[in-house]
C-alpha positions as CSV (number, residue, x, y, z in Angstrom):
1,X,-1.7,26.0,4.7
2,X,0.6,27.0,6.6
3,X,0.7,30.4,7.9
4,X,4.4,32.0,7.2
5,X,7.3,32.4,10.0
6,X,9.2,34.7,8.4
7,X,12.4,34.3,10.8
8,X,12.3,30.2,10.1
9,X,15.1,29.7,7.2
10,X,12.5,27.3,5.4
11,X,10.0,29.7,5.7
12,X,12.6,32.6,4.1
13,X,13.0,30.3,1.7
14,X,9.4,29.2,0.6
15,X,9.0,32.7,0.1
16,X,11.9,33.9,-2.1
17,X,11.1,30.9,-4.3
18,X,7.8,31.6,-4.7
19,X,8.1,35.3,-4.7
20,X,11.3,34.9,-7.6
21,X,8.6,33.1,-9.7
22,X,5.8,34.9,-9.4
23,X,8.3,38.3,-10.3
24,X,9.2,36.0,-13.3
25,X,5.5,35.7,-14.8
26,X,4.4,37.8,-17.0
27,X,1.5,38.5,-14.0
28,X,4.3,39.8,-11.9
29,X,7.3,41.5,-12.9
30,X,7.9,39.7,-16.3
31,X,11.9,39.7,-15.2
32,X,13.5,37.9,-11.9
33,X,13.7,39.0,-8.3
34,X,17.0,41.5,-7.9
35,X,19.5,39.7,-5.8
36,X,19.8,42.3,-3.4
37,X,16.1,43.0,-2.3
38,X,15.8,39.4,-1.0
39,X,17.7,39.9,2.3
40,X,15.8,43.3,3.2
41,X,12.6,41.9,2.1
42,X,12.7,39.2,4.5
43,X,14.0,41.8,7.1
44,X,11.2,44.5,6.0
45,X,8.4,41.8,5.6
46,X,9.4,40.1,9.0
47,X,9.1,43.3,11.1
48,X,6.2,44.5,9.3
49,X,3.0,44.4,11.9
50,X,0.4,44.1,9.3
51,X,2.3,41.1,6.9
52,X,0.0,38.1,7.1
53,X,1.6,35.5,4.9
54,X,0.1,31.8,3.9
55,X,1.8,28.7,1.9
56,X,-0.4,26.1,0.4
57,X,1.8,23.1,0.7
58,X,2.4,19.5,-0.5
59,X,4.2,17.8,2.1
60,X,6.6,19.4,3.1
61,X,7.4,22.0,0.5
62,X,5.6,25.5,-0.5
63,X,3.3,25.3,-4.0
64,X,1.6,28.5,-3.3
65,X,1.8,32.0,-1.2
66,X,-0.9,34.5,-0.6
67,X,1.3,37.6,1.2
68,X,-1.5,39.8,2.7
69,X,-1.8,43.1,4.5
70,X,-4.1,43.9,7.2
71,X,-5.7,47.8,6.5
72,X,-8.9,49.3,7.4
73,X,-12.0,49.9,6.2
74,X,-13.7,53.6,6.9
75,X,-17.2,52.9,5.6
76,X,-17.5,49.6,7.8
77,X,-15.2,50.9,10.5
78,X,-13.1,47.6,10.8
79,X,-10.0,45.8,9.7
80,X,-9.9,44.8,6.5
81,X,-7.2,41.6,4.8
82,X,-5.8,42.9,1.3
83,X,-4.2,39.9,-1.1
84,X,-1.1,41.9,-1.8
85,X,0.2,38.7,-3.9
86,X,-1.2,35.1,-4.5
87,X,0.2,33.0,-6.9
88,X,0.9,29.2,-7.3
89,X,3.5,27.5,-8.5
90,X,3.2,26.2,-12.2
91,X,3.0,22.4,-11.7
92,X,0.4,23.0,-9.7
93,X,-2.4,25.5,-11.2
94,X,-5.4,24.0,-12.1
95,X,-6.0,21.8,-9.2
96,X,-7.7,24.2,-6.4
97,X,-4.8,25.4,-4.6
98,X,-5.6,29.2,-5.4
99,X,-9.1,28.3,-3.8
100,X,-7.5,26.8,-1.1
101,X,-5.1,29.7,0.0
102,X,-8.2,32.0,-0.5
103,X,-10.0,29.9,2.1
104,X,-7.2,30.2,4.2
105,X,-6.7,33.8,4.1
106,X,-10.8,34.2,4.6
107,X,-10.6,31.9,7.7
108,X,-7.6,34.3,9.0
109,X,-9.6,37.6,8.0
110,X,-12.3,35.8,10.0
111,X,-10.0,34.8,13.1
112,X,-8.7,38.8,12.6
113,X,-12.3,40.6,12.8
114,X,-12.2,41.7,9.5
115,X,-15.4,42.7,7.5
116,X,-13.5,41.8,3.9
117,X,-11.2,40.4,1.8
118,X,-9.7,42.6,-0.9
119,X,-7.5,42.2,-4.0
120,X,-6.3,43.9,-7.2
121,X,-6.2,42.1,-10.3
122,X,-5.0,42.9,-13.9
123,X,-7.9,43.2,-15.9
124,X,-6.0,40.7,-18.6
125,X,-5.6,37.6,-16.2
126,X,-8.8,36.2,-16.6
127,X,-7.5,32.6,-15.2
128,X,-7.3,34.6,-11.8
129,X,-10.3,36.2,-12.4
130,X,-12.2,33.0,-12.8
131,X,-10.6,31.9,-9.7
132,X,-11.8,34.9,-7.4
133,X,-15.4,34.9,-9.2
134,X,-15.4,31.2,-8.0
135,X,-14.4,31.6,-4.8
136,X,-17.0,34.8,-4.1
137,X,-15.5,38.0,-5.1
138,X,-17.3,40.9,-6.9
139,X,-15.6,43.2,-8.9
140,X,-17.9,45.5,-7.9
141,X,-21.1,47.8,-9.6
142,X,-18.1,50.1,-10.8
143,X,-15.0,48.8,-12.4
144,X,-11.8,50.2,-10.0
145,X,-8.5,50.9,-11.7
146,X,-5.4,50.7,-9.7
147,X,-3.5,53.4,-10.2
148,X,0.7,53.4,-9.5
149,X,3.1,56.4,-9.3
150,X,6.9,54.6,-8.9
151,X,9.0,56.6,-6.7
152,X,12.3,54.3,-7.3
153,X,13.8,53.4,-10.2
154,X,12.5,49.2,-10.4
155,X,12.0,46.6,-8.8
């Protein structure tokens, strides 16, 4: 595992390659990342005070990505860490990389004093749900929906 430094050119490359692959996947946006978004994305995330990104590594190449943001639990009156994006490169799926990323995220969350780690998962992403359950995530007593109202035309 390696914590991302998005001011580093190699980390920027890792981030953009993995996020683009995720965006092209059916569980992502099912289309490539718009080229014009790349510089803005790196700049905005580098400056975002609550962004935490982790890479899973094979030697010196990133093979997985967890993009997280610090939040706050009003019920627990403590910080939380939300996994916004979690992706493993196709050639590395089924080898435990997702579990390693989740462990890295949990370790970081504990270091930051968070009370929990949260994530959203598509209802039809059964593979992802299986990994999350294996790691100890619970869908809760009531199934929750994640609703969106887009304020821009497209990603």
